[in-house]
C-alpha positions in Angstrom: -46.5 36.7 198.0 -46.1 38.7 201.6 -46.1 37.0 204.4 -48.7 37.2 207.2 -46.8 37.9 210.2 -47.5 35.8 213.7 -49.2 39.1 215.2 -51.2 39.2 212.2 -52.4 35.7 212.6 -52.8 36.1 217.0 -52.4 38.9 218.3 -52.3 37.4 221.8 -49.4 35.6 220.7 -46.2 36.1 223.7 -43.0 37.6 222.4 -41.0 36.7 225.7 -41.2 32.9 227.3 -42.5 34.1 230.1 -45.9 34.8 228.6 -45.7 32.2 226.3 -43.8 28.5 227.0 -42.8 29.2 230.6 -46.5 30.4 231.3 -47.7 28.4 234.0 -44.8 28.9 236.5 -45.0 32.7 236.1 -48.9 32.9 235.8 -48.8 34.3 240.0 -47.0 36.7 239.7 -49.8 38.1 236.7 -52.0 39.4 239.5 -49.1 41.2 241.4 -46.6 42.4 238.6 -48.5 43.3 235.3 -49.6 46.4 233.8 -53.6 45.0 234.9 -51.7 44.8 238.2 -50.2 48.2 238.3 -53.6 49.7 237.9 -55.8 48.3 240.3 -53.1 49.0 242.6 -53.2 52.3 241.5 -57.2 53.0 242.3 -56.3 50.9 245.2 -53.9 53.9 246.5 -56.5 56.6 244.8 -59.6 54.8 247.0 -57.9 54.4 250.2 -56.1 58.6 250.3 -59.4 59.9 249.3 -61.5 57.8 252.5 -58.1 58.7 254.2 -58.7 62.4 253.5 -62.4 62.0 253.8 -62.3 60.6 257.2 -60.1 62.8 258.9 -62.1 65.8 257.9 -58.3 66.9 256.6 -60.2 69.8 254.1 -62.9 72.4 255.5 -65.4 71.8 254.4 -65.6 68.5 253.0 -69.0 66.2 253.9 -68.8 62.7 255.8 -68.6 59.8 253.5 -71.7 57.5 253.3 -70.6 53.9 253.9 -72.4 53.0 251.0 -70.0 55.4 248.6 -67.0 53.9 250.7 -68.0 50.3 250.1 -68.6 51.3 246.7 -64.5 52.7 245.8 -63.4 50.1 247.5 -65.6 47.1 245.6 -63.4 49.1 242.0 -60.9 47.2 243.4 -62.4 44.2 244.9 -64.4 43.6 241.5 -61.4 44.4 239.1 -61.8 42.7 236.0 -61.5 43.2 232.2 -64.8 45.6 232.1 -62.5 47.8 234.3 -59.1 47.0 232.5 -61.7 47.9 229.4 -63.0 51.2 230.8 -59.0 52.6 231.8 -57.6 51.9 228.9 -60.6 54.0 226.8 -60.0 56.8 229.2 -56.2 56.4 228.8 -56.4 56.5 224.9 -58.1 60.1 225.6 -55.4 61.5 228.6 -52.6 59.8 227.1 -51.9 59.6 230.7 -52.2 56.0 233.5 -52.6 57.5 236.2 -54.8 60.4 235.0 -57.1 57.5 233.6 -57.2 56.1 236.7 -58.7 59.4 238.6 -61.1 59.9 235.9 -62.4 56.2 236.4 -62.7 57.0 240.2 -64.7 60.1 239.6 -67.5 58.0 237.0 -67.6 56.2 240.1 -68.6 58.6 242.4 -70.9 59.9 239.9 -72.6 56.7 240.2 -73.7 57.2 243.7 -74.4 60.6 243.6 -71.0 61.7 245.3 -69.5 64.3 242.6 -69.6 67.0 245.4 -66.5 65.4 246.2 -65.2 64.2 242.8 -62.2 66.4 243.6 -61.1 64.9 246.3 -59.6 62.3 244.5 -55.9 62.4 243.5 -55.8 65.5 245.8 -52.3 67.3 246.0 -50.7 64.1 244.4 -48.3 64.2 241.9 -48.5 60.9 239.5 -45.1 59.6 240.9 -47.2 59.6 244.6 -49.5 57.4 243.6 -47.3 54.8 241.3 -44.6 54.4 244.2 -47.2 53.5 246.5 -48.7 51.0 243.9 -44.8 49.9 243.0 -44.6 49.2 246.4 -47.8 47.7 247.2 -47.8 45.1 243.9 -43.3 44.1 244.7 -44.7 43.2 248.5 -47.2 40.9 247.7 -45.5 39.4 245.0 -42.2 38.8 246.8 -44.2 38.0 249.8 -47.0 35.4 248.4 -45.2 34.0 245.2 -41.1 34.2 245.8 -40.7 33.6 249.5 -43.1 30.6 249.2 -41.2 28.9 246.0 -38.0 30.2 247.0 -38.7 28.3 250.7 -40.0 25.3 249.3 -36.7 25.1 247.5 -34.8 25.3 251.1 -37.7 22.3 252.2 -36.1 19.6 249.5 -32.9 20.0 250.5 -33.5 20.2 254.1 -35.3 17.1 253.5 -32.5 15.5 251.2 -30.0 17.2 253.9 -31.1 14.8 256.3 -32.1 12.0 254.0 -28.6 12.0 252.8 -26.5 13.2 256.6 -24.9 9.6 256.6 -24.0 9.1 252.9 -19.4 9.6 253.0 -19.1 11.2 249.9 -15.3 11.8 248.6 -14.7 15.8 248.7 -12.9 17.3 245.2 -11.7 20.7 246.2 -9.7 22.3 242.8 -11.1 19.3 241.2 -8.8 16.9 243.4 -9.5 14.0 245.9 -10.1 16.0 248.8 -10.6 14.8 252.9 -14.1 12.9 252.1 -17.7 14.6 253.6 -20.9 13.4 253.1 -23.5 14.7 250.4 -25.6 16.0 253.4 -23.2 17.8 254.7 -22.6 19.7 251.0 -26.3 20.1 250.4 -26.6 21.6 253.9 -24.1 24.3 253.5 -26.5 25.8 250.6 -29.1 25.3 253.3 -27.6 27.3 255.5 -26.6 29.9 252.5 -30.1 29.9 251.1 -31.1 30.2 254.8 -29.7 33.5 255.4 -30.6 34.8 252.2 -34.1 34.3 252.5 -34.6 35.3 255.9 -32.6 38.7 254.5 -35.3 38.9 252.5 -38.0 38.5 254.8 -37.7 41.7 256.4 -37.4 43.5 253.9 -39.1 47.1 254.0 -40.9 48.5 251.4 -40.9 52.0 251.4 -43.4 54.8 250.1 -44.4 58.2 250.4 -47.2 60.8 249.3 -45.7 64.2 249.9 -46.2 65.9 246.4 -44.9 67.1 243.2 -41.0 67.6 244.5 -41.2 66.5 248.0 -42.5 69.9 250.1 -46.0 69.1 250.7 -46.2 72.4 248.8 -49.6 72.9 247.4 -50.8 70.3 250.8 -49.1 73.4 252.8 -50.5 76.4 250.5 -54.2 74.0 250.4 -54.6 73.3 254.1 -52.2 74.5 255.9 -53.1 74.5 259.6 -52.6 70.2 258.6 -49.9 68.2 259.8 -49.1 67.1 256.1 -46.2 64.3 257.4 -48.1 62.7 259.8 -51.0 62.7 257.5 -48.7 61.0 254.4 -46.7 58.7 257.5 -50.2 57.3 258.8 -51.6 56.7 254.8 -48.3 55.4 254.1 -48.2 52.9 256.9 -51.6 51.9 256.6 -51.0 50.1 252.7 -48.7 47.8 255.4 -45.4 49.9 254.2 -42.8 51.7 255.6 -42.6 56.2 255.6 -40.4 57.5 253.6 -40.2 61.0 254.7 -37.9 63.0 252.7 -37.9 62.5 248.5 -38.0 64.4 245.8 -40.7 63.9 243.1 -39.8 60.1 243.2 -38.9 57.5 245.9 -35.4 57.3 245.9 -36.4 53.5 245.4 -33.4 52.5 247.4 -35.4 49.9 248.8 -35.8 47.8 245.7 -32.4 48.6 245.1 -31.7 46.6 248.5 -34.2 43.8 247.5 -33.3 43.2 244.3 -29.6 42.5 245.5 -30.2 40.0 247.4 -32.7 38.2 245.0 -30.7 38.6 243.2 -27.6 36.6 246.0 -30.0 34.5 246.3 -30.4 33.3 242.6 -26.3 33.0 242.6 -26.3 31.0 245.8 -29.4 28.6 243.8 -26.8 29.1 240.4 -24.4 27.3 242.5 -26.5 24.4 243.6 -27.8 23.9 240.2 -23.7 23.8 238.4 -23.3 21.4 241.1 -25.5 18.7 241.3 -25.6 19.0 237.1 -21.6 18.2 237.8 -22.3 15.4 240.7 -24.7 13.8 238.2 -22.1 13.8 235.4 -20.1 12.0 238.7 -22.9 9.1 238.5 -23.2 10.0 242.2 -26.5 11.3 241.3 -28.9 9.0 238.7 -31.8 10.4 237.1 -35.1 9.3 237.2 -36.6 9.3 234.4 -40.0 10.8 232.8 -42.5 7.8 231.6 -42.3 8.6 228.1 -40.1 12.1 227.9 -37.3 11.8 225.4 -33.5 12.6 226.3 -32.4 12.7 223.1 -33.4 12.7 219.4 -31.1 10.2 218.4 -29.6 8.9 221.4 -32.3 6.7 223.0 -30.6 5.8 225.9 -30.2 9.9 227.4 -31.8 11.2 231.0 -30.1 15.0 230.5 -30.4 17.3 233.5 -32.3 19.6 231.8 -34.5 21.1 235.2 -30.6 22.4 236.2 -29.7 23.5 233.0 -32.8 25.5 232.2 -32.8 27.0 236.3 -28.8 28.1 235.7 -29.7 29.6 232.3 -33.2 31.6 234.0 -31.3 32.2 237.1 -28.8 33.8 234.9 -31.5 36.2 233.1 -32.8 37.0 236.9 -29.4 38.6 237.4 -29.2 40.7 235.0 -32.1 42.1 235.0 -32.1 42.5 239.0 -28.3 44.2 238.5 -29.5 46.7 236.0 -33.0 47.6 237.7 -30.6 47.5 241.2 -28.0 49.8 239.9 -30.4 52.4 237.3 -33.1 53.1 239.7 -31.1 54.7 242.5 -30.5 57.3 240.4 -32.9 60.4 239.2 -31.9 63.2 237.3 -32.2 66.3 239.3 -35.7 65.9 241.2 -36.8 63.3 239.2 -36.6 61.9 235.2 -38.4 58.8 233.5 -35.9 56.6 233.4 -37.5 54.5 236.4 -40.9 54.3 234.6 -40.1 52.2 231.6 -37.6 49.9 234.0 -40.1 49.3 236.8 -42.0 47.8 234.7 -39.5 44.9 233.6 -39.4 44.1 237.7 -42.1 40.5 237.3 -40.0 40.0 234.2 -36.7 39.4 236.7 -38.5 37.6 239.3 -40.3 35.7 237.0 -37.3 34.4 236.0 -35.9 33.8 239.0 -39.2 32.2 240.1 -39.0 29.5 236.9 -35.6 28.7 237.9 -36.6 28.0 241.4 -39.8 25.8 239.9 -37.2 23.6 237.6 -34.8 23.1 240.2 -37.4 21.7 243.1 -38.4 19.4 240.4 -34.9 18.6 239.7 -34.7 17.7 242.8 -37.2 15.3 243.1 -36.1 13.4 240.1 -32.6 12.5 242.0 -31.9 9.2 243.3 -28.4 8.9 245.4 -25.9 6.3 243.6 -24.2 5.0 246.6 -21.9 2.6 244.2 -20.5 5.2 242.9 -20.0 7.1 245.8 -17.8 3.9 247.7 -16.1 3.5 244.2 -14.0 6.7 244.6 -13.8 6.8 248.2 -12.6 3.4 248.2 -10.0 4.3 244.9 -8.5 6.9 246.9 -7.1 6.4 250.1 -4.1 9.0 250.3 -7.1 11.3 251.8 -6.5 9.7 254.5 -2.8 11.6 255.2 -4.6 14.6 256.2 -6.0 12.5 259.9 -2.6 10.8 259.7 -0.2 13.9 260.0 -2.7 15.4 262.4 -1.8 12.8 265.1 1.7 12.7 264.6 1.2 16.4 264.9 -0.9 16.1 268.0 1.8 13.3 269.2 4.5 15.4 268.4 3.4 18.2 270.8 2.9 15.0 273.1 6.6 14.4 273.5 6.2 11.0 271.4 9.3 10.9 269.5 9.8 10.4 265.8 7.0 12.6 265.4 8.8 15.3 263.7 8.0 17.0 260.6 5.0 14.7 259.9 3.7 16.7 257.1 6.5 16.1 254.6 6.5 12.3 255.5 3.2 12.1 254.2 4.1 14.2 251.6 6.8 12.0 250.7 4.6 9.2 250.7 1.4 10.5 248.6 2.4 13.3 246.9 1.9 11.6 243.0 0.9 8.3 243.9 -2.0 6.2 244.2 -1.9 4.2 247.5 -4.0 1.3 249.0 -5.2 0.2 252.1 -1.8 -2.1 252.7 0.7 0.7 252.4 -0.9 3.4 254.9 -1.9 0.7 257.6 1.6 -0.6 256.5 3.2 3.2 257.3 0.7 4.2 260.3 2.3 0.8 262.1 5.8 2.0 261.5 4.9 5.0 262.8 5.8 3.7 266.5 2.6 6.6 267.9 1.0 4.8 270.6 -1.4 1.5 270.2 -4.6 3.3 270.5 -3.8 5.4 268.4 -1.9 3.6 265.8 -5.5 0.8 265.7 -7.5 4.3 265.6 -6.2 5.3 262.4 -5.6 1.8 260.8 -9.4 1.1 261.5 -9.9 4.9 259.3 -11.4 4.5 255.9 -11.7 7.2 253.7 -16.0 6.0 254.0 -15.7 6.7 257.9 -13.0 9.7 257.7 -15.9 12.3 257.2 -15.6 13.9 260.8 -18.9 15.7 262.3 -20.2 16.1 258.9 -23.5 14.0 259.4 -24.4 15.9 262.5 -23.5 19.3 260.7 -25.6 18.2 258.1 -29.0 16.8 260.4 -28.5 20.1 262.9 -29.0 23.0 259.6 -31.5 21.0 258.0 -33.5 20.9 261.6 -32.8 24.6 261.9 -34.1 25.1 258.8 -37.8 23.0 259.5 -37.8 24.5 262.6 -37.7 27.7 261.8 -40.0 27.4 258.8 -43.0 25.2 260.9 -42.2 28.4 263.0 
């Protein structure tokens, strides 16, 4: 018996998780980076180029555009719907060319308002890449600015709030996995805030470039058709009118260097977020954080006690997928053989997938952080079990005393190394050692009163300063 395939049962069943299991997380990108969104943006670019040329009277003999004609053309974009999608599919089935299908759809729209006399102004002197590069730039810009950046900001918001809340909570550090100079949990979280903040600002400052200069970037058709027009200026004002930065010199394609820069920055943001995911996972495994159980959720099919750090594990995996795609896009899009090849055409269709996996990960990180509770008992126990970390403080005070001429303060590092290296020492041993050094009384009493929990330096102040810097920038 022949098995019926799922695609035969329901052709809408998703092949990929972003359009299936994780649809709700990735859905906001659909309005900007789907095939339908690309076609809507193509219509937008074609319509605005048509209006730009008509309103400026660039082509001699072209009559003025009527207000109702202008409004009707723009309504194709604002009213873009399933009917428009179907119409474009019908045209493409005949043309076997997606941009040509858009051109025909606009010409048909002109015929509906009796403006057939202007139909040849549609796609005037354009190659398909004139339309595509601008359509992608508009879609990517909208996706990053209205979807991805707000989710990135939400993650930094959550971390900044956590940094403030935990600024004074002391924690044993672990350099190379070994007990090290204490910090505070808030300060460690603030480090991530600072790192993500820098990348966020780079991404927010992205320039989205575009061009509209013909088949090989020379304005050849333009110059021979209307030789007296200032075509570079006409192109620049049009591209800038779309909210993009004008690229004045290209081959047939816009060079995509700005895309490579953007994807590298987003990938770097991802990798810092990945570091956050793995560190939070580790802190949970160390019992520094406990996870607040979700009512009715199951952590294991066989071990009822488990509350797994699934949000951080999901984020980790999706950030890796996102970075793999972003790295591939950044490295391949900057290369095009001679004046044009089509490798970028299929590659760019995966931009939404790359950003979708990042968006899913950011959502999971925010949700994961929201379900964490600090376990001060575990933090305190680790600090109290590692008094040897105060050796750094003691030998540093001895160094300063030596420089001030206090006798017996030579070789402080070696003396502390002999006392602490490979040995577990407690408060009594350290206090006894300090009182036998011959330090000035004030220094002796200060060191004798020091504990691992109070040896956190300026950590709390650093945490508060960084968290507030982000909050002030975000509010402004």
